[in-house]
C-alpha positions, -999 to +999 in steps of 0.1 A: -680+247+091-675+258+054-669+241+023-652+248-008-640+225-040-622+221-069-628+198-099-606+195-127-605+184-159-589+192-199-618+212-206-613+237-172-615+239-135-648+241-119-646+257-084-679+254-060-687+262-021-715+267+005-729+297+013-734+306+048-714+330+067-716+338+105-717+368+126-714+357+163-735+336+169-759+343+137-759+324+104-751+344+074-751+342+033-720+354+019-705+347-017-673+328-016-666+319-049-660+350-072-642+357-106-618+384-122-628+384-153-598+413-160-574+387-147-595+354-160-593+334-127-618+326-102-612+320-062-623+305-034-618+312+000-624+300+036-618+313+069-619+347+080-647+367+066-620+399+073-592+383+058-619+372+028-625+404+015-589+412+018-580+384-006-612+399-031-594+434-029-565+423-033-571+404-064-598+426-078-568+454-078-546+434-102-534+442-130-537+418-165-502+431-169-490+419-137-510+382-130-509+358-151-511+325-137-528+316-102-491+309-092-484+348-097-517+355-077-513+336-052-480+351-049-492+390-053-517+384-022-496+365+005-479+404+017-519+416+013-527+382+039-496+390+058-499+426+066-540+421+072-528+396+100-515+424+119-543+443+119-569+431+142-563+433+179-548+402+196-577+385+215-575+391+249-561+366+267-534+362+246-538+331+225-532+328+183-551+351+160-586+333+149-575+345+119-570+326+093-575+322+052-576+293+031-579+301-006-583+284-045-572+299-071-582+291-109-574+301-142-563+293-177-532+296-189-510+291-223-502+258-210-537+250-199-561+252-169-544+259-136-550+255-101-532+264-067-547+260-033-529+288-010-532+272+028-533+289+061-493+291+060-495+310+028-474+283+008-486+277-027-495+238-033-496+235-074-533+214-081-538+209-118-524+171-114-554+163-085-587+161-099-602+166-066-592+196-038-613+204-010-607+230+017-624+245+047-637+225+081-666+208+062-634+192+037-637+159+054-673+153+045-666+168+006-634+137+002-660+112+018-689+119-006-661+120-035-647+086-023-687+073-033-680+082-066-647+075-074-660+048-094-673+073-121-639+086-130-620+058-149-615+082-172-614+123-173-651+139-170-660+166-195-665+199-178-705+194-179-696+161-155-676+186-136-696+209-128-728+182-117-696+166-096-695+194-078-729+205-074-736+169-058-713+169-032-716+204-018-751+197-018-751+166+003-723+175+023-748+208+036-777+184+040-755+162+056-741+181+080-757+193+114-744+231+112-721+259+095-727+251+059-760+260+039-771+259+006-775+272-025-743+259-040-719+285-056-702+275-087-676+288-110-659+277-144-626+284-159-618+276-193-601+287-219-630+308-232-629+326-197-643+327-163-682+322-157-698+327-125-732+310-124-763+321-116-794+313-104-809+298-136-782+277-142-777+264-103-814+257-112-801+233-145-777+218-128-801+209-095-829+193-122-797+173-138-784+160-101-821+152-088-825+130-127-791+113-118-800+103-084-834+091-096-815+069-123-793+056-098-823+047-075-837+027-105-810+007-109-812+001-074-848-011-075-835-042-097-802-055-081-783-080-107-789-121-094-756-133-084-741-153-116-764-125-143-739-118-167-734-073-164-735-056-194-709-029-204-728+006-203-719+029-233-711+064-237-740+073-247-755+060-212-734+074-188-741+110-202-776+106-195-770+124-156-751+147-176-778+153-202-807+149-176 
C-alpha cells in the first residue's frame, strides 16, 4: 500500500507522499517525492520501485530545452516506461507482469501551475483544475480524509494551507492504515519561484502547525454550540490561525 497526492492552488502545487517501500516482505524507506530543479518539475510515483527508478533517471536526463511542461515530460517518459516493462522476466505462471507505475508531475508554466497524472495505462490526464488528486493503493483513504476537510475549501487555499492539508492527509492515512504506508511525510512545492523539496526542519514545523490545528479543533468540540445559539461568522484572520500555528 502507498499514497501520493497533489493539492493545487493559485500559488502552485503541493505534492506529498508517505515513505514506505518494500523488498519482498521487508519494509524499507524510499524517496517518493522528487524534484528536478533544472526542469522546474516535481514528481511523485507509486507502484514498482524498478519502474520508479526508470522514471527518475528519465526525468533527470531530460534537457530543459526539450521539456517545459508536465505534459511534455509525461510524453517524454512514456517510451522509457514502455521499454522498461519489457525488461523484467515474466512471471513463471504466465500471468501479467506485476510491474506498474503511476506518476504525478507538477511544474510552473507560462500559464501558471500545471499538474498531470500519468496512470498505469500511460494516458496523461490534465489535473490542474482538480483541487485534489490521490494515487496509490491507499488513495481511497486519502479521499475520505480530504472529504472530511472539504468545508475548508469554500475559497481557494493558499500554498501554506495546501501544505498543511497535504501533510495532515498523508499523516492521517499513515495513522489509520494497518499496513503498507509509513511516516515521515514527504512533501515538495512548485511555485513560480521554482521547485522545493522540504527537509526535516520544514516538516517538523508543518507537523507542529498541524498539531496546533488539531488542538484548536478539539477546543471547539469541547464547547459545542447549543441549539438556537447564533453562530458568529469567523473572520479571515481567525481561519489563518491553523496556518500560522
